[in-house]
PQR file of N, CA, C, O and H, with PARSE charges and radii, in Angstrom:
ATOM      1  N   UNK A   1      85.078 117.746  99.830 -0.4000 1.5000
ATOM      2  CA  UNK A   1      84.606 116.951 101.030 -0.0000 2.0000
ATOM      3  C   UNK A   1      82.827 116.865 100.982  0.5500 1.7000
ATOM      4  O   UNK A   1      82.126 115.858 101.084 -0.5500 1.4000
ATOM      5  N   UNK A   2      82.393 118.351 100.781 -0.4000 1.5000
ATOM      6  CA  UNK A   2      81.600 118.287 101.407 -0.0000 2.0000
ATOM      7  C   UNK A   2      80.509 117.312 100.522  0.5500 1.7000
ATOM      8  O   UNK A   2      79.646 116.645 101.092 -0.5500 1.4000
ATOM      9  H   UNK A   2      82.963 119.169 100.698  0.4000 1.0000
ATOM     10  N   UNK A   3      80.664 117.334  99.224 -0.4000 1.5000
ATOM     11  CA  UNK A   3      79.712 116.024  98.285 -0.0000 2.0000
ATOM     12  C   UNK A   3      80.136 114.719  98.416  0.5500 1.7000
ATOM     13  O   UNK A   3      79.454 113.774  98.019 -0.5500 1.4000
ATOM     14  H   UNK A   3      81.366 117.876  98.762  0.4000 1.0000
ATOM     15  N   UNK A   4      81.546 114.561  99.106 -0.4000 1.5000
ATOM     16  CA  UNK A   4      81.273 113.297  99.398 -0.0000 2.0000
ATOM     17  C   UNK A   4      80.641 112.702 100.856  0.5500 1.7000
ATOM     18  O   UNK A   4      80.338 111.512 100.944 -0.5500 1.4000
ATOM     19  H   UNK A   4      82.100 115.328  99.428  0.4000 1.0000
ATOM     20  N   UNK A   5      80.479 113.602 101.944 -0.4000 1.5000
ATOM     21  CA  UNK A   5      80.407 113.096 102.907 -0.0000 2.0000
ATOM     22  C   UNK A   5      78.309 112.983 102.510  0.5500 1.7000
ATOM     23  O   UNK A   5      77.772 111.967 102.950 -0.5500 1.4000
ATOM     24  H   UNK A   5      80.725 114.568 101.872  0.4000 1.0000
ATOM     25  N   UNK A   6      77.566 113.807 101.896 -0.4000 1.5000
ATOM     26  CA  UNK A   6      76.543 114.298 101.511 -0.0000 2.0000
ATOM     27  C   UNK A   6      75.709 112.990 100.513  0.5500 1.7000
ATOM     28  O   UNK A   6      74.537 112.706 100.268 -0.5500 1.4000
ATOM     29  H   UNK A   6      78.003 114.633 101.538  0.4000 1.0000
ATOM     30  N   UNK A   7      77.037 112.446 100.143 -0.4000 1.5000
ATOM     31  CA  UNK A   7      77.244 111.295  99.304 -0.0000 2.0000
ATOM     32  C   UNK A   7      76.801 109.954 100.351  0.5500 1.7000
ATOM     33  O   UNK A   7      75.861 109.164 100.271 -0.5500 1.4000
ATOM     34  H   UNK A   7      77.989 112.676 100.342  0.4000 1.0000
ATOM     35  N   UNK A   8      77.829 110.073 101.273 -0.4000 1.5000
ATOM     36  CA  UNK A   8      77.550 108.395 101.920 -0.0000 2.0000
ATOM     37  C   UNK A   8      79.119 108.660 102.054  0.5500 1.7000
ATOM     38  O   UNK A   8      79.480 108.038 103.054 -0.5500 1.4000
ATOM     39  H   UNK A   8      78.593 110.715 101.338  0.4000 1.0000
ATOM     40  N   UNK A   9      79.913 109.140 101.631 -0.4000 1.5000
ATOM     41  CA  UNK A   9      81.615 108.519 100.790 -0.0000 2.0000
ATOM     42  C   UNK A   9      82.006 108.908 102.329  0.5500 1.7000
ATOM     43  O   UNK A   9      81.196 109.496 103.046 -0.5500 1.4000
ATOM     44  H   UNK A   9      79.620 109.645 100.819  0.4000 1.0000
ATOM     45  N   UNK A  10      83.741 108.411 102.931 -0.4000 1.5000
ATOM     46  CA  UNK A  10      84.488 108.812 103.487 -0.0000 2.0000
ATOM     47  C   UNK A  10      85.434 110.368 102.680  0.5500 1.7000
ATOM     48  O   UNK A  10      86.010 110.424 101.594 -0.5500 1.4000
ATOM     49  H   UNK A  10      84.399 107.933 102.349  0.4000 1.0000
ATOM     50  N   UNK A  11      85.256 111.429 103.733 -0.4000 1.5000
ATOM     51  CA  UNK A  11      85.572 112.304 103.192 -0.0000 2.0000
ATOM     52  C   UNK A  11      87.734 111.968 102.656  0.5500 1.7000
ATOM     53  O   UNK A  11      88.417 112.857 102.148 -0.5500 1.4000
ATOM     54  H   UNK A  11      84.788 111.383 104.615  0.4000 1.0000
ATOM     55  N   UNK A  12      88.186 110.762 102.929 -0.4000 1.5000
ATOM     56  CA  UNK A  12      89.255 110.596 102.675 -0.0000 2.0000
ATOM     57  C   UNK A  12      89.257 110.118 101.148  0.5500 1.7000
ATOM     58  O   UNK A  12      90.389 110.289 100.696 -0.5500 1.4000
ATOM     59  H   UNK A  12      87.631 110.040 103.341  0.4000 1.0000
ATOM     60  N   UNK A  13      88.385 109.576 100.190 -0.4000 1.5000
ATOM     61  CA  UNK A  13      87.568 109.222  99.099 -0.0000 2.0000
ATOM     62  C   UNK A  13      89.066 109.780  98.368  0.5500 1.7000
ATOM     63  O   UNK A  13      90.043 109.033  98.305 -0.5500 1.4000
ATOM     64  H   UNK A  13      87.465 109.437 100.557  0.4000 1.0000
ATOM     65  N   UNK A  14      89.081 110.907  97.943 -0.4000 1.5000
ATOM     66  CA  UNK A  14      90.108 110.703  96.876 -0.0000 2.0000
ATOM     67  C   UNK A  14      91.583 110.817  97.184  0.5500 1.7000
ATOM     68  O   UNK A  14      92.483 111.223  96.448 -0.5500 1.4000
ATOM     69  H   UNK A  14      88.288 111.513  97.994  0.4000 1.0000
ATOM     70  N   UNK A  15      91.658 110.236  98.808 -0.4000 1.5000
ATOM     71  CA  UNK A  15      92.868 109.890  98.529 -0.0000 2.0000
ATOM     72  C   UNK A  15      93.479 108.566  98.201  0.5500 1.7000
ATOM     73  O   UNK A  15      94.691 108.511  97.988 -0.5500 1.4000
ATOM     74  H   UNK A  15      90.927 109.906  99.406  0.4000 1.0000
ATOM     75  N   UNK A  16      92.690 107.433  98.140 -0.4000 1.5000
ATOM     76  CA  UNK A  16      92.802 106.312  97.156 -0.0000 2.0000
ATOM     77  C   UNK A  16      91.856 106.037  96.287  0.5500 1.7000
ATOM     78  O   UNK A  16      90.819 105.393  96.445 -0.5500 1.4000
ATOM     79  H   UNK A  16      91.706 107.477  98.312  0.4000 1.0000
ATOM     80  N   UNK A  17      92.535 106.885  94.803 -0.4000 1.5000
ATOM     81  CA  UNK A  17      92.151 106.392  93.330 -0.0000 2.0000
ATOM     82  C   UNK A  17      91.443 105.317  92.884  0.5500 1.7000
ATOM     83  O   UNK A  17      90.439 105.049  92.224 -0.5500 1.4000
ATOM     84  H   UNK A  17      93.377 107.408  94.675  0.4000 1.0000
ATOM     85  N   UNK A  18      92.408 104.755  93.535 -0.4000 1.5000
ATOM     86  CA  UNK A  18      92.065 102.899  92.647 -0.0000 2.0000
ATOM     87  C   UNK A  18      91.760 102.658  94.230  0.5500 1.7000
ATOM     88  O   UNK A  18      92.679 101.929  94.600 -0.5500 1.4000
ATOM     89  H   UNK A  18      93.223 104.973  94.071  0.4000 1.0000
ATOM     90  N   UNK A  19      90.664 102.999  95.657 -0.4000 1.5000
ATOM     91  CA  UNK A  19      90.214 102.166  96.355 -0.0000 2.0000
ATOM     92  C   UNK A  19      88.089 101.826  95.541  0.5500 1.7000
ATOM     93  O   UNK A  19      87.509 102.433  94.640 -0.5500 1.4000
ATOM     94  H   UNK A  19      89.916 103.592  95.356  0.4000 1.0000
ATOM     95  N   UNK A  20      87.719 100.925  96.215 -0.4000 1.5000
ATOM     96  CA  UNK A  20      87.101 100.905  95.838 -0.0000 2.0000
ATOM     97  C   UNK A  20      85.758 101.215  96.670  0.5500 1.7000
ATOM     98  O   UNK A  20      85.778 101.027  97.886 -0.5500 1.4000
ATOM     99  H   UNK A  20      88.190 100.432  96.946  0.4000 1.0000
ATOM    100  N   UNK A  21      84.496 101.725  95.988 -0.4000 1.5000
ATOM    101  CA  UNK A  21      83.503 102.566  96.490 -0.0000 2.0000
ATOM    102  C   UNK A  21      82.237 102.508  96.375  0.5500 1.7000
ATOM    103  O   UNK A  21      81.734 103.027  95.378 -0.5500 1.4000
ATOM    104  H   UNK A  21      84.479 101.878  95.000  0.4000 1.0000
ATOM    105  N   UNK A  22      81.303 101.795  97.467 -0.4000 1.5000
ATOM    106  CA  UNK A  22      79.518 101.277  96.996 -0.0000 2.0000
ATOM    107  C   UNK A  22      79.633 102.096  95.799  0.5500 1.7000
ATOM    108  O   UNK A  22      80.558 102.908  95.814 -0.5500 1.4000
ATOM    109  H   UNK A  22      81.711 101.373  98.276  0.4000 1.0000
ATOM    110  N   UNK A  23      78.629 102.049  94.396 -0.4000 1.5000
ATOM    111  CA  UNK A  23      78.248 101.644  93.627 -0.0000 2.0000
ATOM    112  C   UNK A  23      77.223 102.482  93.542  0.5500 1.7000
ATOM    113  O   UNK A  23      77.051 103.127  92.507 -0.5500 1.4000
ATOM    114  H   UNK A  23      77.877 101.390  94.383  0.4000 1.0000
ATOM    115  N   UNK A  24      76.229 102.623  94.816 -0.4000 1.5000
ATOM    116  CA  UNK A  24      74.905 103.852  94.908 -0.0000 2.0000
ATOM    117  C   UNK A  24      75.833 105.021  95.262  0.5500 1.7000
ATOM    118  O   UNK A  24      75.506 106.174  94.983 -0.5500 1.4000
ATOM    119  H   UNK A  24      76.369 102.100  95.656  0.4000 1.0000
ATOM    120  N   UNK A  25      76.868 104.760  95.811 -0.4000 1.5000
ATOM    121  CA  UNK A  25      77.349 105.678  97.051 -0.0000 2.0000
ATOM    122  C   UNK A  25      77.955 106.624  96.158  0.5500 1.7000
ATOM    123  O   UNK A  25      78.216 107.771  96.521 -0.5500 1.4000
ATOM    124  H   UNK A  25      77.134 103.823  96.037  0.4000 1.0000
ATOM    125  N   UNK A  26      78.237 106.101  94.769 -0.4000 1.5000
ATOM    126  CA  UNK A  26      78.977 107.139  93.523 -0.0000 2.0000
ATOM    127  C   UNK A  26      77.713 107.526  92.202  0.5500 1.7000
ATOM    128  O   UNK A  26      77.727 108.452  91.391 -0.5500 1.4000
ATOM    129  H   UNK A  26      78.024 105.169  94.474  0.4000 1.0000
ATOM    130  N   UNK A  27      77.115 106.878  92.313 -0.4000 1.5000
ATOM    131  CA  UNK A  27      75.924 107.369  91.797 -0.0000 2.0000
ATOM    132  C   UNK A  27      75.199 108.116  92.031  0.5500 1.7000
ATOM    133  O   UNK A  27      74.441 108.759  91.305 -0.5500 1.4000
ATOM    134  H   UNK A  27      77.103 106.126  92.972  0.4000 1.0000
ATOM    135  N   UNK A  28      75.415 108.109  93.468 -0.4000 1.5000
ATOM    136  CA  UNK A  28      74.700 109.106  94.706 -0.0000 2.0000
ATOM    137  C   UNK A  28      76.092 110.343  94.575  0.5500 1.7000
ATOM    138  O   UNK A  28      75.846 110.715  95.722 -0.5500 1.4000
ATOM    139  H   UNK A  28      76.031 107.586  94.058  0.4000 1.0000
ATOM    140  N   UNK A  29      76.866 110.930  94.310 -0.4000 1.5000
ATOM    141  CA  UNK A  29      77.928 111.291  94.296 -0.0000 2.0000
ATOM    142  C   UNK A  29      77.794 112.138  93.407  0.5500 1.7000
ATOM    143  O   UNK A  29      77.710 113.332  93.694 -0.5500 1.4000
ATOM    144  H   UNK A  29      77.066 110.628  93.378  0.4000 1.0000
ATOM    145  N   UNK A  30      77.727 111.501  91.611 -0.4000 1.5000
ATOM    146  CA  UNK A  30      77.452 112.010  91.049 -0.0000 2.0000
ATOM    147  C   UNK A  30      75.765 112.689  90.151  0.5500 1.7000
ATOM    148  O   UNK A  30      75.532 113.278  89.095 -0.5500 1.4000
ATOM    149  H   UNK A  30      77.796 110.531  91.378  0.4000 1.0000
ATOM    150  N   UNK A  31      74.961 112.190  91.275 -0.4000 1.5000
ATOM    151  CA  UNK A  31      73.753 112.986  90.909 -0.0000 2.0000
ATOM    152  C   UNK A  31      73.820 113.965  91.937  0.5500 1.7000
ATOM    153  O   UNK A  31      72.874 114.748  92.024 -0.5500 1.4000
ATOM    154  H   UNK A  31      75.150 111.712  92.132  0.4000 1.0000
ATOM    155  N   UNK A  32      74.952 114.079  92.881 -0.4000 1.5000
ATOM    156  CA  UNK A  32      74.593 115.436  93.763 -0.0000 2.0000
ATOM    157  C   UNK A  32      75.173 116.364  92.719  0.5500 1.7000
ATOM    158  O   UNK A  32      74.492 117.267  92.233 -0.5500 1.4000
ATOM    159  H   UNK A  32      75.720 113.444  92.811  0.4000 1.0000
ATOM    160  N   UNK A  33      76.496 116.132  92.355 -0.4000 1.5000
ATOM    161  CA  UNK A  33      77.623 116.765  91.946 -0.0000 2.0000
ATOM    162  C   UNK A  33      76.808 117.228  90.331  0.5500 1.7000
ATOM    163  O   UNK A  33      77.719 117.619  89.601 -0.5500 1.4000
ATOM    164  H   UNK A  33      77.049 115.398  92.749  0.4000 1.0000
ATOM    165  N   UNK A  34      75.602 117.296  89.663 -0.4000 1.5000
ATOM    166  CA  UNK A  34      74.838 117.186  88.731 -0.0000 2.0000
ATOM    167  C   UNK A  34      73.837 118.285  88.960  0.5500 1.7000
ATOM    168  O   UNK A  34      73.452 119.281  88.348 -0.5500 1.4000
ATOM    169  H   UNK A  34      74.862 116.979  90.256  0.4000 1.0000
ATOM    170  N   UNK A  35      73.552 117.624  90.220 -0.4000 1.5000
ATOM    171  CA  UNK A  35      72.440 118.849  90.809 -0.0000 2.0000
ATOM    172  C   UNK A  35      73.390 120.519  91.011  0.5500 1.7000
ATOM    173  O   UNK A  35      73.173 121.667  90.625 -0.5500 1.4000
ATOM    174  H   UNK A  35      73.865 116.815  90.718  0.4000 1.0000
ATOM    175  N   UNK A  36      74.205 120.024  91.612 -0.4000 1.5000
ATOM    176  CA  UNK A  36      74.125 121.207  92.748 -0.0000 2.0000
ATOM    177  C   UNK A  36      75.244 122.107  91.427  0.5500 1.7000
ATOM    178  O   UNK A  36      74.843 123.239  91.158 -0.5500 1.4000
ATOM    179  H   UNK A  36      74.382 119.091  91.925  0.4000 1.0000
ATOM    180  N   UNK A  37      76.331 121.715  90.792 -0.4000 1.5000
ATOM    181  CA  UNK A  37      76.803 122.461  89.093 -0.0000 2.0000
ATOM    182  C   UNK A  37      76.206 123.246  88.157  0.5500 1.7000
ATOM    183  O   UNK A  37      76.887 123.945  87.407 -0.5500 1.4000
ATOM    184  H   UNK A  37      76.657 120.796  91.011  0.4000 1.0000
ATOM    185  N   UNK A  38      74.534 123.207  88.085 -0.4000 1.5000
ATOM    186  CA  UNK A  38      73.746 123.977  88.155 -0.0000 2.0000
ATOM    187  C   UNK A  38      74.401 124.008  86.721  0.5500 1.7000
ATOM    188  O   UNK A  38      74.589 125.117  86.221 -0.5500 1.4000
ATOM    189  H   UNK A  38      73.981 122.639  88.694  0.4000 1.0000
ATOM    190  N   UNK A  39      74.816 122.710  85.916 -0.4000 1.5000
ATOM    191  CA  UNK A  39      74.700 122.660  84.107 -0.0000 2.0000
ATOM    192  C   UNK A  39      74.594 121.739  83.973  0.5500 1.7000
ATOM    193  O   UNK A  39      75.229 120.790  84.433 -0.5500 1.4000
ATOM    194  H   UNK A  39      74.663 121.809  86.322  0.4000 1.0000
ATOM    195  N   UNK A  40      73.365 121.806  82.986 -0.4000 1.5000
ATOM    196  CA  UNK A  40      72.178 121.007  81.971 -0.0000 2.0000
ATOM    197  C   UNK A  40      73.050 120.151  81.186  0.5500 1.7000
ATOM    198  O   UNK A  40      72.545 119.162  80.654 -0.5500 1.4000
ATOM    199  H   UNK A  40      72.850 122.577  82.612  0.4000 1.0000
ATOM    200  N   UNK A  41      74.707 120.470  80.989 -0.4000 1.5000
ATOM    201  CA  UNK A  41      75.200 119.418  80.643 -0.0000 2.0000
ATOM    202  C   UNK A  41      76.524 118.342  81.136  0.5500 1.7000
ATOM    203  O   UNK A  41      77.322 117.790  80.378 -0.5500 1.4000
ATOM    204  H   UNK A  41      75.117 121.273  81.421  0.4000 1.0000
ATOM    205  N   UNK A  42      76.470 118.254  82.553 -0.4000 1.5000
ATOM    206  CA  UNK A  42      77.095 117.778  83.233 -0.0000 2.0000
ATOM    207  C   UNK A  42      77.248 116.955  83.013  0.5500 1.7000
ATOM    208  O   UNK A  42      78.457 116.725  83.010 -0.5500 1.4000
ATOM    209  H   UNK A  42      75.821 118.702  83.169  0.4000 1.0000
ATOM    210  N   UNK A  43      76.470 115.873  82.673 -0.4000 1.5000
ATOM    211  CA  UNK A  43      76.955 114.254  82.494 -0.0000 2.0000
ATOM    212  C   UNK A  43      78.022 114.313  81.254  0.5500 1.7000
ATOM    213  O   UNK A  43      79.133 113.783  81.239 -0.5500 1.4000
ATOM    214  H   UNK A  43      75.487 116.059  82.676  0.4000 1.0000
ATOM    215  N   UNK A  44      77.414 115.084  80.219 -0.4000 1.5000
ATOM    216  CA  UNK A  44      78.132 115.165  78.675 -0.0000 2.0000
ATOM    217  C   UNK A  44      79.499 115.377  79.259  0.5500 1.7000
ATOM    218  O   UNK A  44      80.232 114.420  79.506 -0.5500 1.4000
ATOM    219  H   UNK A  44      76.511 115.515  80.231  0.4000 1.0000
ATOM    220  N   UNK A  45      79.863 116.668  79.490 -0.4000 1.5000
ATOM    221  CA  UNK A  45      80.498 116.905  79.843 -0.0000 2.0000
ATOM    222  C   UNK A  45      82.176 116.124  81.122  0.5500 1.7000
ATOM    223  O   UNK A  45      83.387 115.927  81.219 -0.5500 1.4000
ATOM    224  H   UNK A  45      79.267 117.446  79.289  0.4000 1.0000
ATOM    225  N   UNK A  46      81.312 116.056  81.528 -0.4000 1.5000
ATOM    226  CA  UNK A  46      81.922 114.567  82.406 -0.0000 2.0000
ATOM    227  C   UNK A  46      82.166 113.479  81.642  0.5500 1.7000
ATOM    228  O   UNK A  46      83.363 113.201  81.562 -0.5500 1.4000
ATOM    229  H   UNK A  46      80.328 116.216  81.449  0.4000 1.0000
ATOM    230  N   UNK A  47      81.488 112.834  81.106 -0.4000 1.5000
ATOM    231  CA  UNK A  47      81.365 111.924  79.595 -0.0000 2.0000
ATOM    232  C   UNK A  47      83.005 111.757  78.478  0.5500 1.7000
ATOM    233  O   UNK A  47      83.877 110.919  78.247 -0.5500 1.4000
ATOM    234  H   UNK A  47      80.516 113.059  81.171  0.4000 1.0000
ATOM    235  N   UNK A  48      82.570 113.370  78.012 -0.4000 1.5000
ATOM    236  CA  UNK A  48      83.768 113.849  77.382 -0.0000 2.0000
ATOM    237  C   UNK A  48      85.088 113.766  77.790  0.5500 1.7000
ATOM    238  O   UNK A  48      86.020 113.661  76.994 -0.5500 1.4000
ATOM    239  H   UNK A  48      81.861 114.051  78.199  0.4000 1.0000
ATOM    240  N   UNK A  49      85.241 113.819  79.278 -0.4000 1.5000
ATOM    241  CA  UNK A  49      86.382 114.404  80.099 -0.0000 2.0000
ATOM    242  C   UNK A  49      87.043 112.949  79.763  0.5500 1.7000
ATOM    243  O   UNK A  49      88.169 112.853  79.276 -0.5500 1.4000
ATOM    244  H   UNK A  49      84.484 113.904  79.925  0.4000 1.0000
ATOM    245  N   UNK A  50      86.252 111.875  80.064 -0.4000 1.5000
ATOM    246  CA  UNK A  50      86.677 110.313  80.916 -0.0000 2.0000
ATOM    247  C   UNK A  50      87.624 109.983  79.258  0.5500 1.7000
ATOM    248  O   UNK A  50      88.837 109.772  79.268 -0.5500 1.4000
ATOM    249  H   UNK A  50      85.337 111.953  80.459  0.4000 1.0000
ATOM    250  N   UNK A  51      86.662 110.001  77.748 -0.4000 1.5000
ATOM    251  CA  UNK A  51      87.623 109.216  77.104 -0.0000 2.0000
ATOM    252  C   UNK A  51      86.975 108.018  76.970  0.5500 1.7000
ATOM    253  O   UNK A  51      85.841 107.787  77.389 -0.5500 1.4000
ATOM    254  H   UNK A  51      85.677 110.172  77.740  0.4000 1.0000
ATOM    255  N   UNK A  52      87.915 107.013  76.203 -0.4000 1.5000
ATOM    256  CA  UNK A  52      87.405 106.241  76.289 -0.0000 2.0000
ATOM    257  C   UNK A  52      87.749 104.867  77.373  0.5500 1.7000
ATOM    258  O   UNK A  52      87.175 103.851  77.766 -0.5500 1.4000
ATOM    259  H   UNK A  52      88.836 107.201  75.862  0.4000 1.0000
ATOM    260  N   UNK A  53      88.879 105.469  77.529 -0.4000 1.5000
ATOM    261  CA  UNK A  53      90.022 104.990  78.214 -0.0000 2.0000
ATOM    262  C   UNK A  53      88.945 104.473  79.798  0.5500 1.7000
ATOM    263  O   UNK A  53      89.396 103.716  80.657 -0.5500 1.4000
ATOM    264  H   UNK A  53      89.345 106.294  77.210  0.4000 1.0000
ATOM    265  N   UNK A  54      88.032 104.870  79.837 -0.4000 1.5000
ATOM    266  CA  UNK A  54      87.124 104.992  81.189 -0.0000 2.0000
ATOM    267  C   UNK A  54      87.088 103.113  81.134  0.5500 1.7000
ATOM    268  O   UNK A  54      87.365 102.520  82.176 -0.5500 1.4000
ATOM    269  H   UNK A  54      87.667 105.485  79.138  0.4000 1.0000
ATOM    270  N   UNK A  55      86.775 102.398  80.013 -0.4000 1.5000
ATOM    271  CA  UNK A  55      86.416 100.603  79.566 -0.0000 2.0000
ATOM    272  C   UNK A  55      87.386 100.329  80.340  0.5500 1.7000
ATOM    273  O   UNK A  55      87.031  99.714  81.345 -0.5500 1.4000
ATOM    274  H   UNK A  55      86.550 102.880  79.167  0.4000 1.0000
ATOM    275  N   UNK A  56      88.720 100.596  80.244 -0.4000 1.5000
ATOM    276  CA  UNK A  56      89.529  99.351  80.341 -0.0000 2.0000
ATOM    277  C   UNK A  56      89.525  98.277  79.540  0.5500 1.7000
ATOM    278  O   UNK A  56      89.069  98.232  78.397 -0.5500 1.4000
ATOM    279  H   UNK A  56      89.009 101.096  79.427  0.4000 1.0000
ATOM    280  N   UNK A  57      90.004  97.463  80.108 -0.4000 1.5000
ATOM    281  CA  UNK A  57      90.188  96.020  79.630 -0.0000 2.0000
ATOM    282  C   UNK A  57      88.978  95.435  78.283  0.5500 1.7000
ATOM    283  O   UNK A  57      89.077  94.534  77.451 -0.5500 1.4000
ATOM    284  H   UNK A  57      90.374  97.500  81.037  0.4000 1.0000
ATOM    285  N   UNK A  58      87.785  96.519  78.606 -0.4000 1.5000
ATOM    286  CA  UNK A  58      86.890  96.427  78.062 -0.0000 2.0000
ATOM    287  C   UNK A  58      87.194  96.373  76.699  0.5500 1.7000
ATOM    288  O   UNK A  58      87.055  95.486  75.857 -0.5500 1.4000
ATOM    289  H   UNK A  58      87.704  97.251  79.283  0.4000 1.0000
ATOM    290  N   UNK A  59      87.797  97.913  76.646 -0.4000 1.5000
ATOM    291  CA  UNK A  59      88.195  98.978  75.907 -0.0000 2.0000
ATOM    292  C   UNK A  59      88.510  97.120  74.415  0.5500 1.7000
ATOM    293  O   UNK A  59      87.791  96.684  73.515 -0.5500 1.4000
ATOM    294  H   UNK A  59      87.911  98.634  77.330  0.4000 1.0000
ATOM    295  N   UNK A  60      89.542  96.783  74.820 -0.4000 1.5000
ATOM    296  CA  UNK A  60      90.914  95.864  73.862 -0.0000 2.0000
ATOM    297  C   UNK A  60      89.246  94.579  73.504  0.5500 1.7000
ATOM    298  O   UNK A  60      88.937  94.639  72.314 -0.5500 1.4000
ATOM    299  H   UNK A  60      90.125  97.137  75.551  0.4000 1.0000
ATOM    300  N   UNK A  61      88.593  93.882  74.091 -0.4000 1.5000
ATOM    301  CA  UNK A  61      87.797  93.148  73.923 -0.0000 2.0000
ATOM    302  C   UNK A  61      86.590  93.997  72.684  0.5500 1.7000
ATOM    303  O   UNK A  61      86.023  93.361  71.795 -0.5500 1.4000
ATOM    304  H   UNK A  61      88.844  93.833  75.058  0.4000 1.0000
ATOM    305  N   UNK A  62      86.475  94.939  72.823 -0.4000 1.5000
ATOM    306  CA  UNK A  62      86.045  95.321  72.028 -0.0000 2.0000
ATOM    307  C   UNK A  62      86.216  96.413  70.193  0.5500 1.7000
ATOM    308  O   UNK A  62      85.592  96.920  69.261 -0.5500 1.4000
ATOM    309  H   UNK A  62      86.936  95.456  73.544  0.4000 1.0000
ATOM    310  N   UNK A  63      87.200  96.226  70.623 -0.4000 1.5000
ATOM    311  CA  UNK A  63      88.107  97.046  69.966 -0.0000 2.0000
ATOM    312  C   UNK A  63      89.148  96.050  68.767  0.5500 1.7000
ATOM    313  O   UNK A  63      89.722  96.418  67.741 -0.5500 1.4000
ATOM    314  H   UNK A  63      87.707  95.814  71.380  0.4000 1.0000
ATOM    315  N   UNK A  64      89.078  94.832  69.357 -0.4000 1.5000
ATOM    316  CA  UNK A  64      89.157  93.148  68.260 -0.0000 2.0000
ATOM    317  C   UNK A  64      87.627  92.669  68.030  0.5500 1.7000
ATOM    318  O   UNK A  64      88.051  91.547  67.756 -0.5500 1.4000
ATOM    319  H   UNK A  64      88.612  94.533  70.189  0.4000 1.0000
ATOM    320  N   UNK A  65      87.030  92.605  67.974 -0.4000 1.5000
ATOM    321  CA  UNK A  65      85.885  92.612  67.704 -0.0000 2.0000
ATOM    322  C   UNK A  65      85.511  92.114  65.723  0.5500 1.7000
ATOM    323  O   UNK A  65      85.932  92.915  64.888 -0.5500 1.4000
ATOM    324  H   UNK A  65      86.685  93.517  68.197  0.4000 1.0000
ATOM    325  N   UNK A  66      85.145  91.495  65.477 -0.4000 1.5000
ATOM    326  CA  UNK A  66      84.814  91.667  64.122 -0.0000 2.0000
ATOM    327  C   UNK A  66      83.326  92.212  64.226  0.5500 1.7000
ATOM    328  O   UNK A  66      83.323  93.138  63.415 -0.5500 1.4000
ATOM    329  H   UNK A  66      84.803  90.845  66.155  0.4000 1.0000
ATOM    330  N   UNK A  67      82.541  92.163  64.575 -0.4000 1.5000
ATOM    331  CA  UNK A  67      81.255  92.328  64.598 -0.0000 2.0000
ATOM    332  C   UNK A  67      80.510  92.852  65.686  0.5500 1.7000
ATOM    333  O   UNK A  67      80.691  92.407  66.820 -0.5500 1.4000
ATOM    334  H   UNK A  67      82.544  91.411  65.233  0.4000 1.0000
ATOM    335  N   UNK A  68      79.594  93.862  65.428 -0.4000 1.5000
ATOM    336  CA  UNK A  68      79.560  94.514  67.267 -0.0000 2.0000
ATOM    337  C   UNK A  68      78.541  93.026  67.706  0.5500 1.7000
ATOM    338  O   UNK A  68      78.450  92.510  68.820 -0.5500 1.4000
ATOM    339  H   UNK A  68      79.448  94.224  64.507  0.4000 1.0000
ATOM    340  N   UNK A  69      77.959  92.660  66.604 -0.4000 1.5000
ATOM    341  CA  UNK A  69      77.830  91.084  67.577 -0.0000 2.0000
ATOM    342  C   UNK A  69      78.709  90.341  68.561  0.5500 1.7000
ATOM    343  O   UNK A  69      78.696  90.201  69.784 -0.5500 1.4000
ATOM    344  H   UNK A  69      78.032  93.079  65.699  0.4000 1.0000
ATOM    345  N   UNK A  70      79.545  89.882  67.484 -0.4000 1.5000
ATOM    346  CA  UNK A  70      80.698  90.053  68.379 -0.0000 2.0000
ATOM    347  C   UNK A  70      80.942  90.125  69.570  0.5500 1.7000
ATOM    348  O   UNK A  70      81.177  89.276  70.430 -0.5500 1.4000
ATOM    349  H   UNK A  70      79.556  89.996  66.490  0.4000 1.0000
ATOM    350  N   UNK A  71      80.854  91.498  69.569 -0.4000 1.5000
ATOM    351  CA  UNK A  71      81.629  91.957  70.975 -0.0000 2.0000
ATOM    352  C   UNK A  71      79.961  92.207  71.473  0.5500 1.7000
ATOM    353  O   UNK A  71      80.013  91.780  72.627 -0.5500 1.4000
ATOM    354  H   UNK A  71      80.663  92.187  68.870  0.4000 1.0000
ATOM    355  N   UNK A  72      79.442  92.368  71.393 -0.4000 1.5000
ATOM    356  CA  UNK A  72      78.506  92.107  72.752 -0.0000 2.0000
ATOM    357  C   UNK A  72      78.096  90.787  72.974  0.5500 1.7000
ATOM    358  O   UNK A  72      77.377  90.658  73.965 -0.5500 1.4000
ATOM    359  H   UNK A  72      79.399  92.715  70.456  0.4000 1.0000
ATOM    360  N   UNK A  73      78.373  89.646  72.265 -0.4000 1.5000
ATOM    361  CA  UNK A  73      78.468  88.426  72.885 -0.0000 2.0000
ATOM    362  C   UNK A  73      79.522  88.009  73.696  0.5500 1.7000
ATOM    363  O   UNK A  73      79.384  87.132  74.549 -0.5500 1.4000
ATOM    364  H   UNK A  73      78.957  89.750  71.460  0.4000 1.0000
ATOM    365  N   UNK A  74      80.831  88.737  73.420 -0.4000 1.5000
ATOM    366  CA  UNK A  74      82.319  88.671  74.513 -0.0000 2.0000
ATOM    367  C   UNK A  74      81.267  89.268  76.234  0.5500 1.7000
ATOM    368  O   UNK A  74      81.243  88.812  77.377 -0.5500 1.4000
ATOM    369  H   UNK A  74      80.944  89.449  72.727  0.4000 1.0000
ATOM    370  N   UNK A  75      80.532  90.493  75.532 -0.4000 1.5000
ATOM    371  CA  UNK A  75      80.581  91.094  77.196 -0.0000 2.0000
ATOM    372  C   UNK A  75      79.325  90.515  77.977  0.5500 1.7000
ATOM    373  O   UNK A  75      79.149  90.801  79.162 -0.5500 1.4000
ATOM    374  H   UNK A  75      80.552  90.863  74.603  0.4000 1.0000
TER
END
């Protein structure tokens, strides 16, 4: 909860994982987490743990595009 507070997020943010948070505050949380972890590979490890499902419906769009150009146009 200290990280959440320091990033300017409510301490109960984790109680509703489907809720919306400020993008800037979320980025601040990531920055603080990376700095305090002391792990230079924090971002890489976070990305690997999330997998491609983080893209949600956009992943369907990308998987069904015939070319990279078509995917970029749809995005």
